[in-house]
N, C-alpha and C positions, 0 to 999 in steps of 0.2 A: 686371737685371731680369728676370720674372716677370712670364708676362703674361699673360691673364683663362682664358686658352686651356689656357695651364697648371696654374692656377690651379684651374680646372673639370675638371681630366682627376684630377686628384689627392687632390679633395677639394672642392669647390665644390658645389654646387647639384645633390643628384640625390648626392650620397655616400654612404654607408650612415648612420645614424646612431649607431652604436657605435661609428664610428672617429672621431678629430677630429685638427688640423692640430699637429702637434709640430714647427717649422720646416717646412717643405719634404716632412715625411714624413706618412704619414696610421698612425698611430698607436690601443692599445684607448685605448674615453675611459676606465678608470677607469684606465690605469694612467700616464696622462702627470705627470696632478698629483705620484707620484712620482720620474717621471725632470724634470720641472722641477725641485721637491725637490733630485735628484744635480744638478741643474745648480750650481744657487746654493749646497749647500754646500761647493763647489769652489770657487768665483771668491771663494767669503766675506771672507777674507781679505786680498784685490786687489781690491774690488771697486769703493772708492772710489779707486785711486790709476788703474788703469783709466779708470772714470770719464773720468777726470782726460785722459789719454793718447788717450783717444777722442774726445773732443770739444776739444779745447787746452781746457779750462776749461770751456770754455759750458756746459754743464750748471747749474753754477752759477749763473751766468744767469737761466736757465731755468728755475733753481727759486725763483730770490730773484721773479722775475714773479709765478712761479704762489702764491706766501706774499703775496704783494704783493696778488696779485686776489684772493685769501680775505678779506688782512686782519682778521685776528682779533682778537679783543681780550679783554678777562683776566676769565677768572668764567666765558670757554666752553668747554664739551665737545668736543674734535676727535675725532676716529677717525680715526689717519694706517695708513690700508691698505698693506700691501705697504711699509713701510716701514721694514725691519729693521734697517740701519745708521744713523738717526736723520736725516739730514740735515735732512726736512721736519720734520720734528720738531720739532726744534733751532731751522731757524727760525722756526716756529712762537712758542714757547713764550719768543722774544723779541723777535720782534718785537711780540707778545701785552702785554711787563711794561711793565705804567704804576708811575709814584705812588711814594713813597716804599719800601711794603712789599715791593716787585717783586712786586706784581699782577700773575699769566701767568694765559693762559688753559691750562686741565686735556688734553694730549693723551697718550691711548692708540693705543701701538703698534700693529695689530698683523698677523704676516708667518705664512709655513705653516713657512718655515724657523728650526728653533731659534737655526739656523749663525749663522747673519746677526740673531736676536735677541742672539746673543750678543759680540757687535760693534761692536749700540749701544750695545748696555746700558757697555759699558766707552769707548768712548768719548761714554760722555754723562755718566762717572766719570769720564775725562781734564777734561773742560768743566768742569767743579764742578756739573754740575745733577742734585744729588738728589731733587728735590720736583721734580710737576706734571708727569710721562713716568710712565706705566706699559706692565708690557713684557707682552704675549699671546701667545703661539703659538695659531691658528686661521685659518680658512681662507673663504678669499673670498666663497663661495657660501653659507657653512651662521656667519656670523657671530656667536662667542658672545654678543652683547649683547641686549638689551630691543626690544620694540617705541614707533618716540618717543623716542629715550635718550641725542642727542648735537643740538649744535648744528651738526658741519659734518663732510662726510667726504671726506676729500683721498684720493687714490691719487695716486703714478708711478712709470713704467717696471716698473704692476705689471700692468695687467687684462690685455695683453694673453699676461700669461702665467695667465694661469683657465682651464680648460677650458672653462665655460661662463657665458661677461662676459655673457650676456643673467641667469643667473641672481645676475651678482655686482654687476651696475644694480641688479633687484630686492634684496635684501639691504641695496643701497645706500639705496633709497630705507625700508625697512621700518623703522633703525632711526634716520634723519633723523625731525629733530622737524618739525613742519607751521611753514616758514618755513626748514626748515633746509638751507646750504651746499651742493651737489656740487659740487668744485673735483678734473679729472685733465691729469697730464701723461701726454702717451704719446707716442711715435713718431709720425710722422705723414707722408703722401703728401706730397711735394718738388711744390711748383707751376709750378720754372720748369723749361722740359726740357733746357736745357744744365745746368745746373746738377744732374740728377736724375741724368743719366749717372754724373756728377764722383764723385757720391754713391755713387753700383748701384757703381759702383766700388771704390771704395774700399770702405766697408764690407764688401762680400762678400767680396775678396780679399787687402786693407789688417789691417782689425783683429783678423783672426777670429790675424792670425802678432804682428799686436800684445798676442793672447793671449798666444800661446805663449812669448811674451818675458818679456814679465811675468809673468802671473799662470802660466805654465805648461801650459795648456790651450786648447786655437784650438777642438778642438768642441765644446765650452762657445759662442763664440766664435761660433763653425757659426750655433749653434740659438739667440744669440738677437737675428744677424743676420737671421736666417729669419722669426725671429716678426716679424719689422720688417714682411714682406714682406706679410705672411699676415697683416698686423691692416689692419681697416677703412679706407676712406681719411676726413676731417677728416664729408665729409655724412653714409658709412651709419655711423657713427661717432653722433655727433646726433642723428637718428634710432631709433637703439637706445638711446640714453638716449629720448630723449621715450616710446617702443615702452613701458619701465620702468613710465615712470608721475611720470619729472622731469619739471618743464615751463617752458618761456622756456632752452631747453638752447640755448646757444653755442659757435662757438668763433674761437681766435685763435694764430692762423696768429703761429711764430716763427722766424728763422730759414729763410724760404719757406717755412714746410712741416715741416726737418725735424725737426721739432717741433709741437706742439700742446693747447693750454691750452681744456679742454673745461670749462661751468660751467651746473648748473642751479641747480636751486631743487627742494624739494616744499613743494607748495599747502596 
């Protein structure tokens, strides 16, 4: 586990503003987005298989719980950011579908990685989901949507990879309609000390090996695990959400804080 002192030394408060965390390294702010894009280009085709292998299938329950908290309804427009492979979008469409005509929410899936979007579109075709989904290649820090244009904003396991998280949160508020819902699922801080030690050992040492076997890419999974350690804990991220102008920010720990669901409203 990375200590607070190590974080300070490698990019905590006082670090140069033109550099940002990329895992445990500091890189030029202008380079991070491209480096993250390369990571997801590398893992796109094996991404969902790896999620099952790394979490023992728990990611499916976490995502189900996230969409249950959202409680989408037919006719709503939901923006799912960093949602390239479609896992959240498919759940939103299926959960919101009601009535004989099968009316459902409309989901715009936005991802900065075209390769992830390609996987998602293929999966949608395989499921026969031809309507109610848009696929947009775009940046969470500069969303290509008008102000106050969506009923809900979702992002699962994506916001920690954004170069400027605060800017992404401000963009979330900008595109939400008054009364719109923000729901974020992200890895967080394990709250049980014994489990935290076990989880740290597993994620830092075992997950990259699984990545080498399944995806042929240990380095990308080294980064993804390290990025979890750099992400703010539950309370710090809640404060960031509120600082972006969203209201009534709350979090719900799942699996003892391995992940947390953060919710808020645009009032």
